N, C-alpha and C positions, 0 to 999 in steps of 0.2 A: 801775398795776401799778410795784412795788415797783425800783427801780434803786440796786445795791449800787453804792459810791462807791471809789474808788483804794485808798483808807487802810483800807476794813473787814477785819477780819483773818479770813479764813474758818476752819471748822470743819475741823480733821483727823479725819479717819476710817478706820478700821481694818474689815475685811469678814471674818469668820472663817467659813468654809463657801461661799466663792466659786465654786467649781465644781458647784456645786448649779442648780438653776435658780431658784428664788428668791435665791439670793445671787447671781447671776449677775445676774438682773434689777436689785439692788439696786445691784450698781457702777454700770449703765448710768444709773441713777436720780442716785446720785451725783456722777459724771460730769457730767452733765445741768445742774444744779441751780450755781448761779453763788454760793450759800454755801459751799457744799461743797470740801472736797477730798479725794480717794478718796487714799490715802498705802500703803495697805496690802491684801491681797488675800490672803486664806490657803485650805490646804485641808488634808485630811488630812495626818498627817506620816509618812505611808507614800507619799505622791507625790513626784512628780519636780519644782522650777520648770520655770515655763511660763508663756509667753502667755497671759492669757485667750482670746483670739482663736483658738487651737488648739483649745478647747476649744469656743468657739463662733467660728465662723468668720464670722457676719455682725456680729461687734465689730473683721473687719480694719479697719486706717488711721483706728479712731472712737474703740478704748478701750486704751490701751498699755501696761497694770497686768500684771504678771509673779505669777501665783498662786504662793504660797510656799509650803510644809510649814510648817505649824505645829507651832511647839515652846515649852513654859509660860513657857521663861526667854525670853521673845522680850517679855514684856509690859513687865519693866523697860525696854525699847530701843524701846517702841512711841511714847513723842511724841504719841501723837493724845488728840481731844478725848472721842470715843465710838466707841464698837465694836458695830458688828452683828451678831447669830449668828443665824445663819442656818446650824445645828447639830443633830444630834437630842439630841431633850428630855436625857436624862441628862449629855452632854456640855455641855450649853450650864449647868447646875444644876453642876456641876463647875467652871467655869472663869468664873464669876460671879461670886463673891465675893471673887476673887484681881484681876479686874479692876476692881472698886469698891475697892478696898484700895490699890489704886493712883491712886484719883481718875479713871478713865474712867466715861464713862456707858455704861451696856448698853444697849442696844435687841436685847431678843431673842424672834426670831420664832418659837422652838418653845415646847411646852406646859410647862414646867420652872415657869412661874412664874402662869400662868393662873387655875387653882385657888388658893380661898383655902382651902380644907378640905384640910389633909394623909393624911389617912386615904384619899382619896378617891383618890389616884395609885398605890397596890398593884394596885385592881380595876382602874382603867382607862388607865393606863398601864403598869403592871407592873412595877415596883419602889418602894421606900420613898423618899421625899423626902427627903434629907439635908443641907438647909437653911429648915426650915419658917419658920425664923424671917426670914426673906427674904419671904415669900409676901405676909405686910402693908405691904412696903416696895415692892413692885410697885405700879405703877400701871397698870390695864388699862384699854390703849388703842381700843376702840371709838371711834373719834375723832367719830364724830356725836351720841356720848351721853356725850361727857367730862364727866368732872364735877370733876375737880382737875388742877392744872398737872402733867404728866410732871415726874418727880424724877429721880433717878440711876438708878432700874432702873424701864426702861419693857416693858409685857408687852403683846407684839402680839397681836390675837385670831386665833382660827383661819380659817380659810377659809370652812368651812359655817357656825359659829358669825360669821358677819359676815352672812353673806349672809340667815341667820334671823334674827337678831338685828335688823336695818336694817327687816328685812319686818313683824315683829310686835311690835316696841317703842312704835311709836307709839298702837297698841291699847292695849297693856298700862299707860301710861303715862295714859292718858286713860280707863283702867279700863272700856273699852267690853264685851272679853270677860268672856261666862258664867262668874260662879265655878265651876260644875261641868264647866268645859268643858277637857279638857286638849288643847292644839294638837297637830296629826297633820302632821308634815313629810317631805314627800319630796324628794331632794334629790339630782344626781345630778353628777358632776364627772368631769372629761378626764382624763385618764392621769398629764400632769404632776403631778396631785397624792400621788401614791404617790414621787416624787421620780426621780433622775437612774438610780438602781442598779438595773441588768435585773433584771427577775426574771419568770418563766414567765409568772404570772397578769398580770402589765402589760405584757405586748410586744402590742405593737399589732395582731400577726398574730393575738393570741390575745382580744383583748377583744371583745365584743357589748356585750352589756347586761345589771349584774346587779346585785341588792343582798346587801349585807353589814353587815356589823358589826349584828346586831339587837340592837337595848335593850341593848349592854354599847359603841356605841362612845364612844372617846376625848371626843368633840364633844357628845354629851351633855349629861355634868355643867356644862357650859361655856355652852350656853344655857340649859340651866335656870339658871344661877347668873345669869345676864345678866337672865332674864323674873321671875325668881322665883316659878315654877310647874313642874310637870312637862311634860314631853313625849313622845309618841311620834317615835323620830327614824330615820327609816331612809334613811342614803346609798346611791348607786348609783353604780360604774363605768361609765362608757360610752364608744365606740370613737371619740373623740374626743381631741385634744391638752390643748386646755386650756377653762376657764371652767368654773362652776359656775352652773346652773338648781336654784331652789328654790320648791317649790309648798309651802305651810304655807296649813293650813284649823282654820277657829276658828266656834265658835258666839258671836254676839255677845250681849247682854242683852236684852231684848226691847226693841221701839220705836225700836233705833237707825237712825234714816235714813241714807240712800246721803249724803244732806250734809254730814251729823254727819261718818261715815265720811273723806270727803274733805276736810273742815275740817281734821280728826285729823292728815292724812298732811300737808298742803299746809302746817300752822302746824310743823310735826317737822322738814320739809325745807326750808322755802322761802328758809332763808341759809347752806343744805350744799350746794355746790357742786357734789359729787360723789356725791350720789344723785339721779339725774334721773327723775322721777314722768311715765309715759308715760298715752296712751290709748290703747294697743295690748299685747299681751301681749310680754312682752321676747323676745329671740333672743341665743342668745351669741354671735352673731358681731357683735353689735355694740356687746359691750362688750371683746373680747378685744384687750388691747393696750392697753386703756385703763386710768384709775383709776376708773371710774366702776360704781355698782350703781343697776341700772333695778328701779322697782317696779312695780307694777299688780294690778289689784284688781278684783273683779268679787263683788258681793253679790247673796245670794238671801232675801229676808228676813233670816230672823236666820244665815245661811250666811253666810261670806267668805271666798274663797282669794285668797290673797295670793303674786303671782310676782316672785320675786327671782331677776336676775342678775348677778354678779360675775365678772369673772377672776382666778381663784383663786392665781394668780402675783401678781397685783398691788394688786386692792384689799382680796384675800384674804389677800396676806402684804409683798410689799417695797413695794409705791407708800402701804398703811398703817402701814408701818415708818417712809419718808417723813413722813408727813403727822406723825408722830408726833415726830420726832428736829425736824420745821421746827418744832413750837408749842416743843417743850423747849428751843431755843437762839433764839426769838424769831422767829421766820422767816415768812413769806407762808406759810399752810399746803399751801399748791397748787404752790410752789416745786418747781422741778425734775419734774414729773410730767406734761408735757405731751409734752416735748422728749425722754426715752428712747429706746434702742436696742431694740427687743422681741426679746428670746430669739424 
């Protein structure tokens, strides 16, 4: 374990979007991380300033930060090293160039910089990307498959793509999936994935279990970008608070043995502390409140089912953002991830 010396300067942070679920989780993780210092927490401009514990009472006597209303003029007075953006996509896209120009590292949890093709944004996000020049600069940080050191613009993967990509990338990289195969992915998320804003269709009393976003969900092109192949992705909304369970079905190439599949998963994740390979099917209850992704697979000749489970607010958002920031600033990858206060 890395022990911080008293002379080490902490990394100063701001969280924009701190009133939302992922933003509140980030505040808890940053407070728990000995290498970072949470200096500011902001919410939308129309809100009043109030303690985070007013919004999330479980933080009482644990986190004393005040959530302030945001104004763009604050950028010049922030005096922070990194800003975490837990904002709507268009809001993140608009403010990111301003923060970068001020010399502030940006860790963006929205979808504003995930896709490398700007022409996909109107179809899947419903707006024209205003800063396509930044898409090439953004480092997409699916942490277990990170291919380059994060720079000053970090794009945190979506929750569904994290669960699905971690399940299938070992097979893709090892070229075990049949060429004609289009992976079929069904994934169910708790209602916290829709954010904190109250709407009828995500009201807990209204939610049963339903599929949505057929063929047009914004996470489909992100999953395809990660895997380098088309997928059929169907998300579902379940009547539980948090977590994602994804079931991915693929056809393997002929004569791929169960031993080979096990070897591929083991070699991919044996040095990845936040991926757990199980000998039984994952249960969301075992990942909620943790930064882990649990994986399990079953094979029947050339058919393979991979089941993955994550906490959508942690491994699918705030914890992965914390992982990325740790690596960006040269700190232990898992610092702060096991002692935060769960929302």
